[in-house]
Chimera marker file (.cmm) of the C-alpha trace (Angstrom):
<marker_set name="trace">
<marker id="1" x="0.020" y="0.001" z="0.013" r="1" g="1" b="0" radius="0.5"/>
<marker id="2" x="1.322" y="3.491" z="-0.961" r="1" g="1" b="0" radius="0.5"/>
<marker id="3" x="0.174" y="6.520" z="0.805" r="1" g="1" b="0" radius="0.5"/>
<marker id="4" x="0.771" y="9.987" z="-0.639" r="1" g="1" b="0" radius="0.5"/>
<marker id="5" x="1.159" y="13.101" z="1.530" r="1" g="1" b="0" radius="0.5"/>
<marker id="6" x="1.959" y="16.567" z="0.370" r="1" g="1" b="0" radius="0.5"/>
<marker id="7" x="3.710" y="19.154" z="2.502" r="1" g="1" b="0" radius="0.5"/>
<marker id="8" x="4.256" y="22.838" z="1.756" r="1" g="1" b="0" radius="0.5"/>
<marker id="9" x="7.854" y="24.029" z="1.738" r="1" g="1" b="0" radius="0.5"/>
<marker id="10" x="8.573" y="27.698" z="2.573" r="1" g="1" b="0" radius="0.5"/>
<marker id="11" x="11.831" y="29.211" z="1.608" r="1" g="1" b="0" radius="0.5"/>
<marker id="12" x="12.872" y="32.671" z="2.851" r="1" g="1" b="0" radius="0.5"/>
<marker id="13" x="16.011" y="34.759" z="2.359" r="1" g="1" b="0" radius="0.5"/>
<marker id="14" x="18.183" y="34.798" z="5.418" r="1" g="1" b="0" radius="0.5"/>
<marker id="15" x="19.381" y="38.398" z="5.814" r="1" g="1" b="0" radius="0.5"/>
<marker id="16" x="22.108" y="37.830" z="8.394" r="1" g="1" b="0" radius="0.5"/>
<marker id="17" x="24.009" y="34.968" z="6.809" r="1" g="1" b="0" radius="0.5"/>
<marker id="18" x="22.861" y="35.463" z="3.252" r="1" g="1" b="0" radius="0.5"/>
<marker id="19" x="21.522" y="32.212" z="1.803" r="1" g="1" b="0" radius="0.5"/>
<marker id="20" x="18.015" y="30.834" z="2.344" r="1" g="1" b="0" radius="0.5"/>
<marker id="21" x="16.057" y="29.223" z="5.174" r="1" g="1" b="0" radius="0.5"/>
<marker id="22" x="13.840" y="26.311" z="4.163" r="1" g="1" b="0" radius="0.5"/>
<marker id="23" x="11.171" y="24.765" z="6.405" r="1" g="1" b="0" radius="0.5"/>
<marker id="24" x="7.926" y="22.746" z="6.297" r="1" g="1" b="0" radius="0.5"/>
<marker id="25" x="5.344" y="24.578" z="8.434" r="1" g="1" b="0" radius="0.5"/>
<marker id="26" x="3.314" y="21.424" z="9.120" r="1" g="1" b="0" radius="0.5"/>
<marker id="27" x="6.434" y="19.611" z="10.381" r="1" g="1" b="0" radius="0.5"/>
<marker id="28" x="7.775" y="21.287" z="13.597" r="1" g="1" b="0" radius="0.5"/>
<marker id="29" x="11.586" y="21.121" z="13.676" r="1" g="1" b="0" radius="0.5"/>
<marker id="30" x="11.967" y="20.096" z="10.043" r="1" g="1" b="0" radius="0.5"/>
<marker id="31" x="14.099" y="22.944" z="8.696" r="1" g="1" b="0" radius="0.5"/>
<marker id="32" x="17.363" y="23.567" z="6.929" r="1" g="1" b="0" radius="0.5"/>
<marker id="33" x="19.125" y="26.200" z="4.855" r="1" g="1" b="0" radius="0.5"/>
<marker id="34" x="21.397" y="26.645" z="1.849" r="1" g="1" b="0" radius="0.5"/>
<marker id="35" x="23.721" y="29.279" z="0.422" r="1" g="1" b="0" radius="0.5"/>
<marker id="36" x="21.577" y="29.332" z="-2.772" r="1" g="1" b="0" radius="0.5"/>
<marker id="37" x="17.875" y="28.788" z="-3.344" r="1" g="1" b="0" radius="0.5"/>
<marker id="38" x="18.607" y="25.560" z="-5.108" r="1" g="1" b="0" radius="0.5"/>
<marker id="39" x="20.807" y="24.293" z="-2.312" r="1" g="1" b="0" radius="0.5"/>
<marker id="40" x="18.062" y="25.124" z="0.199" r="1" g="1" b="0" radius="0.5"/>
<marker id="41" x="15.553" y="23.058" z="-1.843" r="1" g="1" b="0" radius="0.5"/>
<marker id="42" x="17.982" y="20.117" z="-2.115" r="1" g="1" b="0" radius="0.5"/>
<marker id="43" x="18.713" y="20.293" z="1.684" r="1" g="1" b="0" radius="0.5"/>
<marker id="44" x="14.939" y="20.438" z="2.352" r="1" g="1" b="0" radius="0.5"/>
<marker id="45" x="14.544" y="17.123" z="0.444" r="1" g="1" b="0" radius="0.5"/>
<marker id="46" x="17.110" y="15.539" z="2.714" r="1" g="1" b="0" radius="0.5"/>
<marker id="47" x="15.596" y="17.118" z="5.861" r="1" g="1" b="0" radius="0.5"/>
<marker id="48" x="12.083" y="15.824" z="4.972" r="1" g="1" b="0" radius="0.5"/>
<marker id="49" x="13.348" y="12.344" z="4.302" r="1" g="1" b="0" radius="0.5"/>
<marker id="50" x="15.259" y="12.220" z="7.611" r="1" g="1" b="0" radius="0.5"/>
<marker id="51" x="12.407" y="13.744" z="9.491" r="1" g="1" b="0" radius="0.5"/>
<marker id="52" x="9.847" y="11.222" z="8.272" r="1" g="1" b="0" radius="0.5"/>
<marker id="53" x="12.205" y="8.286" z="8.755" r="1" g="1" b="0" radius="0.5"/>
<marker id="54" x="12.871" y="9.362" z="12.334" r="1" g="1" b="0" radius="0.5"/>
<marker id="55" x="9.093" y="9.640" z="13.049" r="1" g="1" b="0" radius="0.5"/>
<marker id="56" x="8.596" y="6.100" z="11.587" r="1" g="1" b="0" radius="0.5"/>
<marker id="57" x="11.542" y="4.634" z="13.543" r="1" g="1" b="0" radius="0.5"/>
<marker id="58" x="10.291" y="6.128" z="16.838" r="1" g="1" b="0" radius="0.5"/>
<marker id="59" x="6.719" y="4.873" z="16.213" r="1" g="1" b="0" radius="0.5"/>
<marker id="60" x="5.342" y="8.491" z="16.044" r="1" g="1" b="0" radius="0.5"/>
<marker id="61" x="2.536" y="9.336" z="13.724" r="1" g="1" b="0" radius="0.5"/>
<marker id="62" x="3.358" y="11.110" z="10.508" r="1" g="1" b="0" radius="0.5"/>
<marker id="63" x="1.547" y="14.500" z="10.386" r="1" g="1" b="0" radius="0.5"/>
<marker id="64" x="-0.927" y="15.339" z="7.688" r="1" g="1" b="0" radius="0.5"/>
<marker id="65" x="-1.130" y="18.894" z="6.373" r="1" g="1" b="0" radius="0.5"/>
<marker id="66" x="-4.771" y="19.872" z="6.160" r="1" g="1" b="0" radius="0.5"/>
<marker id="67" x="-4.710" y="22.642" z="3.679" r="1" g="1" b="0" radius="0.5"/>
<marker id="68" x="-1.962" y="23.729" z="1.417" r="1" g="1" b="0" radius="0.5"/>
<marker id="69" x="-1.637" y="27.498" z="1.272" r="1" g="1" b="0" radius="0.5"/>
<marker id="70" x="-0.450" y="27.485" z="-2.393" r="1" g="1" b="0" radius="0.5"/>
<marker id="71" x="0.379" y="25.119" z="-5.176" r="1" g="1" b="0" radius="0.5"/>
<marker id="72" x="3.290" y="22.831" z="-4.714" r="1" g="1" b="0" radius="0.5"/>
<marker id="73" x="5.951" y="22.368" z="-7.357" r="1" g="1" b="0" radius="0.5"/>
<marker id="74" x="8.407" y="20.044" z="-5.630" r="1" g="1" b="0" radius="0.5"/>
<marker id="75" x="7.792" y="16.303" z="-5.419" r="1" g="1" b="0" radius="0.5"/>
<marker id="76" x="9.788" y="14.077" z="-3.093" r="1" g="1" b="0" radius="0.5"/>
<marker id="77" x="9.203" y="10.376" z="-2.593" r="1" g="1" b="0" radius="0.5"/>
<marker id="78" x="9.972" y="8.967" z="0.803" r="1" g="1" b="0" radius="0.5"/>
<marker id="79" x="9.188" y="5.306" z="1.316" r="1" g="1" b="0" radius="0.5"/>
<marker id="80" x="8.142" y="4.365" z="4.807" r="1" g="1" b="0" radius="0.5"/>
<marker id="81" x="6.039" y="1.385" z="5.983" r="1" g="1" b="0" radius="0.5"/>
<marker id="82" x="2.379" y="2.085" z="6.370" r="1" g="1" b="0" radius="0.5"/>
<marker id="83" x="0.704" y="0.850" z="9.564" r="1" g="1" b="0" radius="0.5"/>
<marker id="84" x="-2.613" y="-0.786" z="8.701" r="1" g="1" b="0" radius="0.5"/>
<link id1="1" id2="2" r="1" g="1" b="0" radius="0.2"/>
<link id1="2" id2="3" r="1" g="1" b="0" radius="0.2"/>
<link id1="3" id2="4" r="1" g="1" b="0" radius="0.2"/>
<link id1="4" id2="5" r="1" g="1" b="0" radius="0.2"/>
<link id1="5" id2="6" r="1" g="1" b="0" radius="0.2"/>
<link id1="6" id2="7" r="1" g="1" b="0" radius="0.2"/>
<link id1="7" id2="8" r="1" g="1" b="0" radius="0.2"/>
<link id1="8" id2="9" r="1" g="1" b="0" radius="0.2"/>
<link id1="9" id2="10" r="1" g="1" b="0" radius="0.2"/>
<link id1="10" id2="11" r="1" g="1" b="0" radius="0.2"/>
<link id1="11" id2="12" r="1" g="1" b="0" radius="0.2"/>
<link id1="12" id2="13" r="1" g="1" b="0" radius="0.2"/>
<link id1="13" id2="14" r="1" g="1" b="0" radius="0.2"/>
<link id1="14" id2="15" r="1" g="1" b="0" radius="0.2"/>
<link id1="15" id2="16" r="1" g="1" b="0" radius="0.2"/>
<link id1="16" id2="17" r="1" g="1" b="0" radius="0.2"/>
<link id1="17" id2="18" r="1" g="1" b="0" radius="0.2"/>
<link id1="18" id2="19" r="1" g="1" b="0" radius="0.2"/>
<link id1="19" id2="20" r="1" g="1" b="0" radius="0.2"/>
<link id1="20" id2="21" r="1" g="1" b="0" radius="0.2"/>
<link id1="21" id2="22" r="1" g="1" b="0" radius="0.2"/>
<link id1="22" id2="23" r="1" g="1" b="0" radius="0.2"/>
<link id1="23" id2="24" r="1" g="1" b="0" radius="0.2"/>
<link id1="24" id2="25" r="1" g="1" b="0" radius="0.2"/>
<link id1="25" id2="26" r="1" g="1" b="0" radius="0.2"/>
<link id1="26" id2="27" r="1" g="1" b="0" radius="0.2"/>
<link id1="27" id2="28" r="1" g="1" b="0" radius="0.2"/>
<link id1="28" id2="29" r="1" g="1" b="0" radius="0.2"/>
<link id1="29" id2="30" r="1" g="1" b="0" radius="0.2"/>
<link id1="30" id2="31" r="1" g="1" b="0" radius="0.2"/>
<link id1="31" id2="32" r="1" g="1" b="0" radius="0.2"/>
<link id1="32" id2="33" r="1" g="1" b="0" radius="0.2"/>
<link id1="33" id2="34" r="1" g="1" b="0" radius="0.2"/>
<link id1="34" id2="35" r="1" g="1" b="0" radius="0.2"/>
<link id1="35" id2="36" r="1" g="1" b="0" radius="0.2"/>
<link id1="36" id2="37" r="1" g="1" b="0" radius="0.2"/>
<link id1="37" id2="38" r="1" g="1" b="0" radius="0.2"/>
<link id1="38" id2="39" r="1" g="1" b="0" radius="0.2"/>
<link id1="39" id2="40" r="1" g="1" b="0" radius="0.2"/>
<link id1="40" id2="41" r="1" g="1" b="0" radius="0.2"/>
<link id1="41" id2="42" r="1" g="1" b="0" radius="0.2"/>
<link id1="42" id2="43" r="1" g="1" b="0" radius="0.2"/>
<link id1="43" id2="44" r="1" g="1" b="0" radius="0.2"/>
<link id1="44" id2="45" r="1" g="1" b="0" radius="0.2"/>
<link id1="45" id2="46" r="1" g="1" b="0" radius="0.2"/>
<link id1="46" id2="47" r="1" g="1" b="0" radius="0.2"/>
<link id1="47" id2="48" r="1" g="1" b="0" radius="0.2"/>
<link id1="48" id2="49" r="1" g="1" b="0" radius="0.2"/>
<link id1="49" id2="50" r="1" g="1" b="0" radius="0.2"/>
<link id1="50" id2="51" r="1" g="1" b="0" radius="0.2"/>
<link id1="51" id2="52" r="1" g="1" b="0" radius="0.2"/>
<link id1="52" id2="53" r="1" g="1" b="0" radius="0.2"/>
<link id1="53" id2="54" r="1" g="1" b="0" radius="0.2"/>
<link id1="54" id2="55" r="1" g="1" b="0" radius="0.2"/>
<link id1="55" id2="56" r="1" g="1" b="0" radius="0.2"/>
<link id1="56" id2="57" r="1" g="1" b="0" radius="0.2"/>
<link id1="57" id2="58" r="1" g="1" b="0" radius="0.2"/>
<link id1="58" id2="59" r="1" g="1" b="0" radius="0.2"/>
<link id1="59" id2="60" r="1" g="1" b="0" radius="0.2"/>
<link id1="60" id2="61" r="1" g="1" b="0" radius="0.2"/>
<link id1="61" id2="62" r="1" g="1" b="0" radius="0.2"/>
<link id1="62" id2="63" r="1" g="1" b="0" radius="0.2"/>
<link id1="63" id2="64" r="1" g="1" b="0" radius="0.2"/>
<link id1="64" id2="65" r="1" g="1" b="0" radius="0.2"/>
<link id1="65" id2="66" r="1" g="1" b="0" radius="0.2"/>
<link id1="66" id2="67" r="1" g="1" b="0" radius="0.2"/>
<link id1="67" id2="68" r="1" g="1" b="0" radius="0.2"/>
<link id1="68" id2="69" r="1" g="1" b="0" radius="0.2"/>
<link id1="69" id2="70" r="1" g="1" b="0" radius="0.2"/>
<link id1="70" id2="71" r="1" g="1" b="0" radius="0.2"/>
<link id1="71" id2="72" r="1" g="1" b="0" radius="0.2"/>
<link id1="72" id2="73" r="1" g="1" b="0" radius="0.2"/>
<link id1="73" id2="74" r="1" g="1" b="0" radius="0.2"/>
<link id1="74" id2="75" r="1" g="1" b="0" radius="0.2"/>
<link id1="75" id2="76" r="1" g="1" b="0" radius="0.2"/>
<link id1="76" id2="77" r="1" g="1" b="0" radius="0.2"/>
<link id1="77" id2="78" r="1" g="1" b="0" radius="0.2"/>
<link id1="78" id2="79" r="1" g="1" b="0" radius="0.2"/>
<link id1="79" id2="80" r="1" g="1" b="0" radius="0.2"/>
<link id1="80" id2="81" r="1" g="1" b="0" radius="0.2"/>
<link id1="81" id2="82" r="1" g="1" b="0" radius="0.2"/>
<link id1="82" id2="83" r="1" g="1" b="0" radius="0.2"/>
<link id1="83" id2="84" r="1" g="1" b="0" radius="0.2"/>
</marker_set>
């Protein structure tokens, strides 16, 4: 069984250090950054994968984002077992 979930990714310029902050508002603590916008997106993919894998490993529920504030243009596939 495959379950699909979508999470909005927010990327904001970081004025102090330059670069960009990237975070998933529906996933507390799932954030990263990059020197460039593209690096922030790539790092966000890795952060999301690690975050969801850690939840699964610890037996914690994987959050569902109720409403997406805007369209999503980034797709990431993370394979985790589904508890039935």
